[in-house]
N, C-alpha and C positions, 0 to 999 in steps of 0.2 A: 435428615439433613439433605437438602437438594444439591445437585452438582453445581448449580448456579451460586449457591452460598459458599461452597467449598472453594470454587474458583475465585470468588470475590475476596475471600480471605487470603488465598495464596498469591493472587495477582495484584491485589490492591497496592497502589503506590504511595498512599498516605498512611498516617498513623491510624490504627483501627482498634475497635473494641467489638466484642461479640456478646450479644444478649441472647440467653436461652431460657425458655420456659421449662422448668424442671419438675414442677408439681402443680396439680390443680385439684381443688376441692370444690364441689358444687359446679355451677355453671360459670364459664369464663370464655373470653373471646378465642383463645388459642389453646391447643392441646400440648402436653409435654413433648419436647423436641422441637417446637417452633422456634425459629431463630431470626435475628436481625443483626446485620453488620452495619456498624456506624463508623463513619470516617471523620477525621478532623483535618480540615483544610490547612494548608501551610499558613504560617503566622501572618495575621492581618487580613486574610481572605474572609469573605462573608458568603453564606453563613459558616460559622466555625465548625459546627457539628451538623451532619446530614446523614440520612439513611442511604447506604450504598446498595443494600440488597436485603429483602425479606421484611417481615413484620411480626410483631408480638401482640397485635391486636388493635393498634391505632388508638386515637383519642388521648385522653389525659394520662392513662397508664403508660402508653408508649412514650409520651413526652417526658414523663418522669424517668423512664429507663434511659432515654437519650441524654438527659441531663446528668444522670449518674455515670454514663460513659465518660463524660468529660472529667468528672472527679477521679474515676479509675485511671484514666490516662495520665492525669497530673500526678497521682500518687503511685503509679505503677502497681496498683493494688486490685485484688479480686474482691468483689462485693456481692451481696445478696440483696434482693428487693422483694418485698411482699406487697402485692396489689389486692385491695379489697373491692369487690363489686357488690356491695351490700346496701346501697342506697334504697330508700323507700319512697322517694318522691319522684314521680315520673317527670315533673318539670324542674326538678332540682339539678344541681351540678354534680352530685355523686353518681358514680357508675352503679348500674342496677342489675347486672346479669344475675347476681345471686350467689356468687362464689368467691374464692380467693385463688390467686396465682402466686407461685414463688418463682422468681427469676434469678439467674446468676449473670454477672457481668464480668467478662474477662478482658483485660487489656492485652492487645496482640502486638503493639509496637509498630515499627516500620517494616518495610519489605524483608529485611534481613534478620528480624528479631527471632530468637530461638523459640519464642512462644508459638510461632507459626509452623514449626517443624512437624508436629503431629498431623496437621492438615495437609502439608505437602505429601507426607506418606500416604494419607488416605486418598488424595487426588491421584497419585500414581496407581494405587490399587483400583480405583474406579475406572481408570483408563484401560485396565485389563479385565474389567467386568467382575471384580472381586468385592465381596462384602467386607466391611470392617466394623469394629465396635470401639467407640471412644468411651473411656471410663474416666470420670472426673470426680474429685471431691467437691462438695458444695458448701462446705464451711470455709471460713477464712483460714488459710493454711499456715505457712511459715511466716517468718518475721516481716517479709515485705508484702504480705497479704495475697500472694499468688495462691492458686490452688495447690494443695500439697502434692497432687499427682495428676498427670494427664497421661493415660496409657492408651495404646492402640493395640487391639487384638485382631487376629485374623478370624476367618469364618469358623475355625475349629475351636476358638477360644484361647489360642496360644498368643501370649504377648509378643508383639513385634517391636514395641517401643514402651519403655516404662515397665512397671510391674503391677500385679494385682494380687492382693492377699487371697488366700484360699477361702473356701466356704461359700462361694457364690456361683458354683458351676451351673446349677440348674437355672438360675436367673440369667446368666450369660447366654446359655443355650437358647432359652426362650426369646431373649431380645434379638439374637442373631437369626432365629428362625422366623420370627413374625415381623421384624422391623419396627417393633413398638418400643419407644423410649420409656424408661421407668426409673424412678427414684427409690433407692433402697434406704428408706428413712432411718432405720436403726443403725446404718453404717455410714450415713452421709455420703453415699456414692450415687452417681448418676450414670446410668448405662444408656448410651446414645448410639444406636445402630445407624450406619451409613450404607445405603444400598445403591448400586448403580442403576441407571435407567434400564428397564427391561426392554430388550429388542425382540420384536416378533417378525419372523420371516414366514409369510404365507406362500407356499408353492402351489399355485393354482388359483386363478382368479374367477372361477365359476361361481355359481350361486352360494355355495357354502363358504368358499374363500372370501367372497364379497361380504357376506354376513359376519364372518369372523373379524374382518378388518374393521367394519363399522362399530362393532361392540368393543373391540380391543382398544380402540382409541379412547373410549370413555373410561377404560380401566387403567389408563396411564401407560400403555405400551407404545413404544416407537415402532410404527408398523411399516413394513415393506411387503408389497405384493408382487409376485412374479408369475408370468405365464408365457408359454411359447407361442401364444396366439395374440396378435395385436388387438383384436376386438375384445379380449378378456383382460387386457392389461392397460386399458386406457384410463387416464387419470380421472375422467368424468364419472367413472363407476364407483369411486371411493371418496371418503371424506377428505377435507382439506388437511394437508400435512402428511398424508399417506404417500410414501414413495412407491412408484411403480416401475417395473422392469420387464422387458420383453426379450426373450432369447432362449437358448437351450438351457435346460435346468442345470446340468452339471457345470456349465460355465458360470451361471449365476451363483450357484452354491460356492464355487471356487473363489469367486470375487467378493463374497459377502464377509464382513468382519465378525466372524464367530468368536464368542468368548463365553465366560461362565455366566453371563446374563442374557444369553440368547435362547429364544424359544422358536421352535420350528413346527409348523403345521403343514402336512403334505396332503393336499386335497386336489390332485390334478384330475384330468379328464378320464383317466383309465389306469388299470393296474400296471401296465408296462411303464408309463411315465412315473407312477408312484414308486415303482421299484428302482427306476433310474435315480430318483431323488433320494431314496433311502440309502442307496449305495454311496452316493456323494456325501450325504450328511453324516454317515457313520465314520467318515474320515476326519470329521471336525469335532471341536469341543462345543458343548451346549449344556443348558440347564434342563431343557425339555425338548423332546422330539417325538412326534406321533404321526401316524398315517391312517387314513380313513379306510374302512372296509369291514368285512365280516371276520368272525373268529377263524373260519377256514382260510380266508385270504391271509390273515396274520400268521397262521401256522405254515402255510406254503411259503410265504415270504421268509420266515425264519429258517426253514429248511434250506432254501436257496442261498440265503446269506451265509449259512454255515458252510455250504459247499463252495461258496466264493472265498472262503478263508477268513471271514471276519471273526473277531473275538466273540465267543458266545456271551461273555459278560456284558459286552457293549450291546449286543443284539437284545439282550434281556432288558436293557434300559428303555427300549422303544415302547411307546404307548400305542397299543393296538389290540382290539378296536379302540379308537381314539375317543376320549370323552367319558363322562360319567353316565351311568345307567339311569336315565330319567324318562325313557320312552319318547325321546325326541324324534320328530319326523320332518318338520319343515326346515328350510335352511336356517332360519333364525333360531329355532329350537336346537338344532345341531350345533350352531355357534355357541349358544349358551352352555351346552353340555361340554364342548371342547374347552371353552374359556374357564368353566368351573374347575375342570381338571387341572388346567394350567395354574389356577389360583392355589389349588392344594399343593402344587410343587413350589410356587412362590412362597407359601407360608410353611413349607416343610411338613405338610400333612399328607403327602401322596400315599404313604403306606396305609392310610385309613380309608382309602376310597379305591374301589375297583373300576377301572375303565372298561366300559362295555357298550360301545355304540356301533350299531350297524346302520349302514345307509345304502340305499339303492343308487344305481347310476343316475336316475332321474333326480333324486334329492341332491346329488352332488353337482348337478349341472353338467354331467358328462356329455 
């Protein structure tokens, strides 16, 4: 679930309904977890129902879901909808993807409706860079047709709102680790992880930093590149949407909004500025932090950081040599190696891969 969808739910000023794809068999337009927020305009306004944010696939199927939203709002009732994409005629009216989708429709009421409370809590956690898990029943629940439960769990699987019966620990852990929504069919439970947007701070705008920024944008990171040299922090070196900063690295680190969804790659022009960055970053919170260099450089850095008084447990969290061992040499190859390691952390697989990337000063653009 994206930040835009959550904000639309929390901030929407009209009566709303939320449509979610919870299960797919075969081929279908959208995957489980895809969402659409539908608003109902004030009485007499046209159109009465319209999409505020998101999509569940467009076309006839989405039109049916929008219509069902109106019924749910009228009845204050939770509904399920199964869409079939099994048509055989290419020129016919039936949908032909070849699979089926199961959707749920939840009425969320007006701005102050209690049904929006779980989403307010999730939005607060997103603002702190924290992951959450929404757990919903997908059958018609109590007498008024609402879901029987909507729980919010934190990243450790601890309920913050509502409750979750035992026996699902491994499924909860996997959903929170991978960000993949899943329907537990035998229990009529839908596990819907909500992750914050991952922020990447690249300290060093040389050849490797430039390559990391270009590839990271394609992987969904919100990217900021910083360098203390104007010629290496110009916006023209980076893709559209990449923020650039120029100045002293400690000052830039101090002013950056670090949180639990922050990734830091330190690839500056030399080991002294790398060390300067590492010292500043160790005082912040982050999900991933790594610096470029050899095994020897990493060992010397760790020894110096220990003498500086930093917590050894924090020092051990640093990734160095940065990146996965793939024999990378060119800046683009190095970027792929670094980003691959970041993805293992994003998916909570970091313990299964050893970072071992060495780079020469030339490869780094030093």
